[in-house]
N, C-alpha and C positions, 0 to 999 in steps of 0.2 A: 371537595370532590377532586380537585387537582392533585391533592396529596394522597388520595385513597388508593389509586392504582400502584404508584411507587411503593407505598407502605405495604400493600398486600403482596407485591412481588418480592420485596426484601424479606418479609416474614415467611413466605413460601420457600424461598431459598434457604433461610435459616432452619426451617423445619426439615427440609431435605438433607441438610448437612448433619442434623442430629439423627435422622432416620437411617442415613447411609454414609456414615463416617468413613468406612473402609474404602468405598468407591471413590469418595472425594480425595482421600489421602493418596490412593493409587494414581488418580488423575494428576494430582499436584506433582508427584514424583515423575510421572511421564512428561508433564510440562517442563519440569526442571531439566530432564534429560534432553528434551527437544531444544531448550535454550542453550544448554552446554554443547550439544552435538551439532546443531544446525544454525540456530538463530545468531548466536554470538560470533562463531567463526566466519559466517558469511557477511554479517552486517557491520561488526565493529571495525575491521580494517577499512571497509568501504566508507564508513562515516568519517574516519580520520582523514583519509585521502581527499575526499570531497571538501571537508572543512579546511584542510590545508590549502587547497586550490583557492578557496574564497579568502582565507586569512592573508595569503601572500599576494593576492590580486592577480593570480595567474589565469583566472577564469575570464578576465576582461577581454582576452583575445577572441572569445567566442562571439563577442558583440558583432563585429563586422563579418566574421567568418560564416556564421549561421543565420545572419539576417536574411539573405536571399531565400532561405527555406522557411524560416519562422514567420516572416511577414506575410507572404501570400497564403500560407496554410492557416495560421492562427492570428494574424494581425498583431504579432508580438515581436519585441526586439530579440536579437540573436541570443543574448545571455539566457533567455528563458528556456533554451534547449537543455541546459544543465539539469534542472529538475526532471525533465522528461527522460533524459538518458539515465539519470540516477535511478529512477523508478523502474525502467525497463531492464536495466542491467543488475541493479542491486536488490530489487524486490521491495515488498512492503516493509516499513514505511519510508524508504530512502527518498522517494520523490517528494513527499510531504515535508520531510525534514530539510531538504535542500531548498525548496521553495521558501520555507520559513526563514532559513538563514540568509538567503538573498534579500528578503524583505527587511530583516533586522539590520542588515548592513547598508540598507538604502540603495541597493542595486536595482530593485524593481519596486513598483508601487504596490500598495495593499490590494488594489483591484486585480493586478496581474497575479499576485500570489494566490489570491482566493480562486481565481479562474484556473490557475495551474493545479490546484488541489482537486479539481474536477476530472483531470485526465492524466496527471503525471504520477500519481501514486498507484503503482502497478505490481503485478506478480513477476518475480524474477525467473529467468530461464532455468536455473538449477532446480527449482521446485516443480515447474511444469514438465520439464524433460525427465527429471529423475524420479520424483515422488509420484506425480499425477500420471505421467505417461508410462514409464517402465514399471513403476511400483503398483499403482492401482489398476490401470487399464491394461497392463501387461504388454505394452508396445512402445518402443522408443519413437516410432513414427507418430503415434498418437500424441506424444509429448511435443514433438516438433510442430505438428498441426495446431495443437492447443496454443503454443507460444505465438505462432503466426496470427492466429485468430485473435489472441489477446492484444497484440500490437495493433492490429487493424482496428479493433473495436475502440481502443484508447485514442488512436489518431482521429477516427470518425467522431467520437464523442467530443474531442477537443475542438475540431473544426466547427461542430454545431454550437457548442457553448460559446465559443469566441465570436460567433456571428449573432447569437442571441444577446449577449452582454458586450456592448461595444465600448463601454467606458473603461479606459486604461489608467485613469488617474493622471498625476503629474508626469511630464515627459521624462524627467531625470531627477533622481533623488540622491544627492551626494552629501547632504548636510550631516548625516549620521555616520559617515565613514570616518575612520581615524585620520587625523591630519598627517601624522608621521607614518611611514611604512612600518609594518609589523615585522619584527625580526623572526628568523626561523625558530629559535628556541621558544620565543613567546608564542608563536603560531602553533608550534607542536604541542606545547603545554595546554593551550586553550582548546585545541582540536581534540586531544586525548581526553581531557576532562569533560568536554561537551559530549563526546561520543559515549563515554562511560555513563554519564547521567541519562542519556537517551536509551542506552541498553537496559539500564535498571527499569526504566519506565516501560519499555517494550516487553521485557521478560515478565514483569508483574502482570501485564494484561494477558500474555500468553498462558501463564499458569492459572490465572483466575478463570479464563474462559475454557480452558481444558477441564477444570473442575466442574464448571457449570454444564458443559456438554456431557460430562460423564453422569450427571444427575438426571439427564433427560430420559424419558421412557425409551426402551429398546426399539419400540415399534415406529419411532419417528424416522421418516425417510431421510436419505442423505442430503437432499436438496434443502430441507428445513434445518438440518443440523449445520449445513454449510452456511446458511444465513446467519447463524450464531458464531460458528468457529470453523474456519476454512479447512484446517488439517483434518479435524474429526469428520466433517462433512464429506471430504474427499475419500477418507478411509472407508466410509460406509457405501461407496458406489461399487457397482459391478461392471466388468468389461462388457462392451457392446454399445449399440447406438444410444440408448438412454443414458448410460453412464458417461459417454463422451460428451453429449449435449449438456448434461448436468455439470460435468467438470468445467466446461467452458463458462457456464453461467456463474458457478461458484467462484472461479478465479476472477471473473469480471467484477463481481460484487465485493468479494474479499472477506465478508463476515463482519459482525459487530466488533469482534476482537481487533481486527485490522483498523476499523474506523476509530476505535478508542486509542489505539497506538498512534494513529495519525493526529488525533486531537491532542494527545500528550506531547508530541514533538513539535506541533505547530500551534501551540497555545497562543491565544490572542487573535488569531485569524478567524474570520467567519467561515462556516462550513456549508453554507447553502448550496454552492455549486459542487462541492464534494459529494453530497448526497445525490444530487441530480445526476452528476456525471457517472457515479458508480452504478446507479440504477440503469442508466442508459447503456453502460458498458456490459452489464449482465444481460440485458435484453438483446443487444446487438450480437454479443458473443454466442448466445444460444441460437439465434437465427443463422449466424454464419456457420456454426458447428453442424446444424441440421442440413444446411446446403452442402457443406463439404462432405458429410457422410453420404448424402444422396448421390453425389458424383463419384466419390472415392471412398467407399466403405473399407474398413480395416479388415 
């Protein structure tokens, strides 16, 4: 019985691919254009820079600098701010990848990394301001409000999760760090190679879920499409109160495509808190969006 549902789902998708090959092919082309025009230009340089910071040990300065903020808010050490900032500035799945890199280098514990996955993997400002706000909802102000709501929901989810799960693991993990400092050429080579591998993983999921979303019935509302694939779900929304609230919820949840991307770049980490955190962010984002619209409608 456990294998019956996955088998039925795979067979159903295979049948749809045979029944609507042209739609699937068009969606794959659209996904490749999305990767070439948006995903790679925005994420690849960001991945390289963040990885260089970690490889060269330049992120260590965040430990003392950000501890006065991270400890009271999240009961975490200062360096944990890096995945949070990466997620909020770089977009999905920058936060998850940065948390996983910190864990692999021994800079944070496994418990800290898995907690960070619950609130550091977020939607970037470019997507919310440009695509969701100006593009879908027809208002730059809507995008700004969506981004503020998104940040607020992520921080609130993090504060709740970090108080529910108090175990932070070992105090400091340095055993897995290289004994000798990494040279700049070596750090650059490692950073570029790792970023390229991550981009291949991410783009594969973007293309796959674009195709799956294209095979869904046209009558499916944007919210349900967004639960599967964020960009397609957003595109199906209409300007207005309902669209604004739905956009906030979709951005908070991210979609199964985003979750698969995160699992690909943070392989080996547990995702229990990731699922809880993203569900919490979606609910809080929708509630905040409804409140904002009631006070300041567009």
